[in-house]
N, C-alpha and C positions, 0 to 999 in steps of 0.2 A: 753401575759402579757407584759406591757411596763412601764418602769420607766422613768420619766423625772426629771433629777437632778435640784436641786435648792440650791446647796451648802452643802448639808449634805449627810449622808448615808441613804439607804432605804432598806426595806426588806418586803417580803410577805410570809406568812406561811400557809401551810395546817395544821390545828390543829389536835390534837389527836381525836380518835374515828371516823376518816374518812377512814383511810387506815389500816385495820387490817392485821396482819402478823402472821406467824406460828413460834413459838420458834424452834430453831434448823435449820431453813432454811437460805439461803443466797439470797440477793436481789441486783439487779443492777438498779440504778436510772440514767436515762439519760435525757438530755434536749438540744434543740437547743438554742444557744445564739448568739445574735448580739449586739455589742456596736457601737455607733456612737458618735463622738465628744469627746471621753474620752482621756485625756492626762495623768491623775494621778489616777483616780478612776478605780476600777476593778469590774467585775461581778463574782459571784460565786454561785455554787450549794452546798447546805448543807442538810444532812439528819441525823436524830437521832431517837432513839427508846424510847417509853414510856411504862410504865406498865399499868395494867387495871385500876389503880386509877388516871390515867392522870398525872403521875409523870415521869419526865425525868430519865432514867436509866443512872447512871454515867458511863463514859467511852465508850458510844455508839455513840457519835457524830462523823460523818465523813464529812470532808470538802474537796470539790473539788479544782481544780486549779483556780488561779486568772486569769481572762480572760480580754483581750482587743482585740477585733477582727477587728477593723478598718472598720466596715461596712459590713463585711462578716458573713454569718451564719456558726457557728461551733457547732458540737455536743460534749458535755462534759458528762462524766459519772463517777459515784462513785459506789463502791461495799460496801454493808452494811450487815455484818454478824449478823444475829439475833440469836446469840448463848446463850443468857441469858434466863433462864427458865421463868422469869417474863415478857418477851417481849409480848406486846399485839398490839401496834400500831406503824406505821411508820409515822414520821412527816417530811415534806419537807419544806425547806426554800430557797427562791430565794433572792439573796442579790446583792446590789450595794454598794461598800464600798469605803470610802475615805481613803487616805494613812495612817491616824493615826490608822485605824482599822487593818492594817496588816503589818506595818513597825515600828520598834522602833524609838523613838525620838532621834535626834542628838542634843547634847548640842549646843546652839547658833544658830541653824538653824531654819528658819521659817517653819511653817507647811503650805504647799500650797495645795489647794483643787481645784477640778473641780466644777464650779458653773453652768455650762451648759453641756449638753450631755444627752444621753439616753442609756438604756439597755433593750433589748427585749428578752423574753423567749417564746419558742413555742415547741410543740410536746413533752411534758413530757411523758416519758415511764417508767413504773416500771415492772421489770421482775423478776420472781423467777429463780434463776440459781442454778445448782447443785454445791455442795461443793466438790472440787477435791483436793486430796493430793497425792503427790508422794514423796517417801523417798527411801533411800537405806538401806540395811541390814548391811552396813559396818560403823564402827565408823569413824566419820569425813568424810563420803562419800569417803573413800579411800579403795579400794580393793587391796589385795596382791595376786599376781599370785601364783599358786601352784608350787610345786617343779618340776613337769613334764612340766612346762612352758605353762600350760593352763591358761586361764584368765576368771575364773567364776565371774559372776555378778548376784546379786539378788536385784530386785526392789520390793517395796511394794506400791501398788496402792489402793487408797480408793476413791470411788465415792458415795456421799450421795445425794439422790434425793427424793423429797417429792411430785412429781407430777405424773400423769399417762401418761406422754408423752413417746413415744418410743425413747429412747436415745441409743447411742453407744459410747464407749470410744476407741480411737485409740492411741496406744502407739507406739512411734517411738524413736529409739536411733541412734544418729549420732556421728561420730568421729570428731576430730578437723577440718578435711577438709570438713565436711558436708556430708560425705558418710553414707548412712543408713546401720547400722550394724544389726538392729533387728527391727521388727515391727509386731504388732498384733492388731486386732480389737475385742472388746468384747461387748456383749449386756449389757445394764444397765436397771434394772427393777425399780419399785417404792419401793426402799428400799436402803440399803447400801450394796455395794459390796466391798469386800476386797480381793485382789488378790496378790499372790506372783508370780513373773516371774523370772525364773532362766535360764540363757543362758551364752554362752561363747562369748567373743569378740576376734578378731583376733590378737590384739597386745596391747602393753602397751601404756599408754597415757591418754589424757583427752577425756571425752565423755559428751554428753548432752542427757538427756532423757526428752521427751516431751509427755504429754498426752493431747489430745483434746477430748472434749465431743461434739458430734454432735446430733442435732435434725434435721433429714432430711439432707439437704445440708448445714445447717448453723452450724457454730462452736459457741457454747454458753458458753464454759468455756475452759480455757487452763492453764496448769501448767508446769513448767520446773524444772529439777534438774540436776545439773552438778556433775560429779564424776570423779575419776581418778583410773587407774590401774597401780600399781608399781611393781617392780621386787620382786621375792620370797625372803623370809628372808635369805635363804642360799646364796643369791647373794649380801649380804651386802658388800659395798665397803669401803675402807679406805677413810677418808676425803681428799678431793682434796685441800681445802684451798682457792679455787677460788670463791666460792659462800657462802653466809651466809643468815640467815633469822632473822628478829626481831620478837620476841614473846612477846614484852613488853606490848602489849594491850590484850593479851590472859588471860582469867580467869584461875586460878590455876587448876581447875578441868580438863581443856583441855590440859594442858601442857604435861602430860604423853604421850598422843597420838601424840601430835605435835613432841615431842622429838623422839619418835620411827620412825615417818615419816622422820625426818631429817636424822636420822642414816641410814634408808633404802636408802635414796637418795644420801648418801655420801657427804652431805654438810659439809663444814669445820668450820663454825662459827655460833653461836647462841647467840642472845641477849636475856637474860632471866630476868624477873623482880625479883629482890631480895626481894621486898616487894610489897604490894598492898594497895589500898586506904582503904580497910576494915580491915587491920591488926591492932590488939590491943596488948598491953603488955601481956595480959593474953593468947593470942593465938600465941605468938612468937615461943614457942617450937614446937607446932603442925605444924606450918607453916614451920619451919626449916626442920623437918623430912620429910615432904611431898616434899619440894624443893630438899632435898638431894637425895631422891629416883629418882628424875627426872634428875638431872645433873650428878650423879655418872656414869651411863652408857655412857653418852656422853663424859665425861672426859676419861673413860677407852678406848673409841674408838679413842681418840686422837683429839677430837673436841676442838676448842678454844671457851671458854665460856666467855661472857661478862655479868656481873651483872649490871642490869639497875635499876635506881631509878627514874622512870618517873614522879611520883608525891609524895608528902608527904602523909603518912597515915592520914586519917581524924582526928583520935585521937591526933596525934602529931601536926598537923597543928593547931588544936583548942588550944592545950596547949601553943604553941608558938605565937598564934594570927597571924599566917601567912596564906596566900593563899596556897592552895595545890600545886600550880605550882611553888612556891618559894623553890624549893628543895635545890639549892646551898646556899641560905640565911639561910635556916633551919639548914643545916650541919655546916655552919660557925658561927651561932649564939651561940650555946652552945652544950654540949654533951647530950642533952635531947633525941637525936635520937639513942644513943648507945644501949639501951635495945632492940630496934627493929632489930638491925643488929648484935648484939654481937655473937649469935651462928653461924651465917654465917661467920663472920670474924675469929672466933677462929678455926672452923672446916674446912672451905674451903678457907680461905684467902690465904694460901700458894699455892694453886692450881689454884685459880681464881684470877689473878692479874690485870685484866682490869675491870674498873667500868665506867659506863655511868651515868652522872648526868643530869636529865631532859629527856624528850622524844626525840626520834631521829629526829622528825620533828621540834623541837624548834630551832629558830635562834636568839633569844633575847640575848644570851650570847655574840654574836659577837659585839654587840653595847654597851656593858656595859663599862663605864669608870673605874669601880672598879673591873673588872673581875679578874685581876691578884691577887689583895689583898684578895678578897673574896675567890677565889679558894685556896690560900695559907692557909688561916685560916681554911677552910673546910678540906684540906688535913692534917693539923696538928692534927685534931681530930681523924684521922685514925691511927695515931702513926707512 
């Protein structure tokens, strides 16, 4: 199939009712692509799922990479999980897109298009592929060595296949140096297999587990999971103060595990979010008690805790008519922020003396002419 450009975008679609699929299966769609004479436009493969009534199922559209091959043939592929119970048909679309279809407009900049050029598509392949999942039995993929210095690991492997092909799953675990620490091959029938694999590794450190599903000599699916093995709880060390970790982007539900891991590793500093975007006035007390349970053990171990205010809570930003990124301005504007932080200031303010305003990655503060004045007004609100 070949598109000849004439100044616009173009697409060709295989309609519903042509490619039926099975709900619960996964599919790989691939095609050979070649573009000639394109400077700004790009070619792309797109697939989507429709129900039996010929209606697009929301959230099922998968878009491939935008391609400009310069006259060479390249294969591009996308994976389409048909995990909706209403799934009936697979629809495929071949596209050639002008820049306005995939890049945001820049104020004051003209929109340039390709008025000549071509895109060719060939050798379209649709394959059913098994659904493969690999997980660990440890929270946060972090295993803790036993007190006798053994290093047990438990992996959870799931392979779901709906064909009658003779498949096998090969599990391989490597250490950070690439040395194979464990491997095993298992047959896969026309069903779902769920396997727990327990084994010991030789030492502490980072590991990578990879499972490959083979059909004969061909690898048709691959998944990878990284994990870490750390010292036993009895070997907890005092903080060294040399290293720290920022947890400001972590959701509150993950912070207890993160805090335990930091203490296990003996890190000296943790940047912990004092509030979140989701925080509301009604939820402040619950948030404070959850936060206190997280930071208290770290404080008792002697860690240096920094309370971060990476963004304004949505509720507060709306009230102030500020963007959520305007944390310093929000603190300096009024005391409307006080109800969101008051329990933390009253109960932990004497023990946690360092606060970070804005995310660690922000650099805008360095270029503000009013930084000193705004920071002084914000500081005054803390008393």
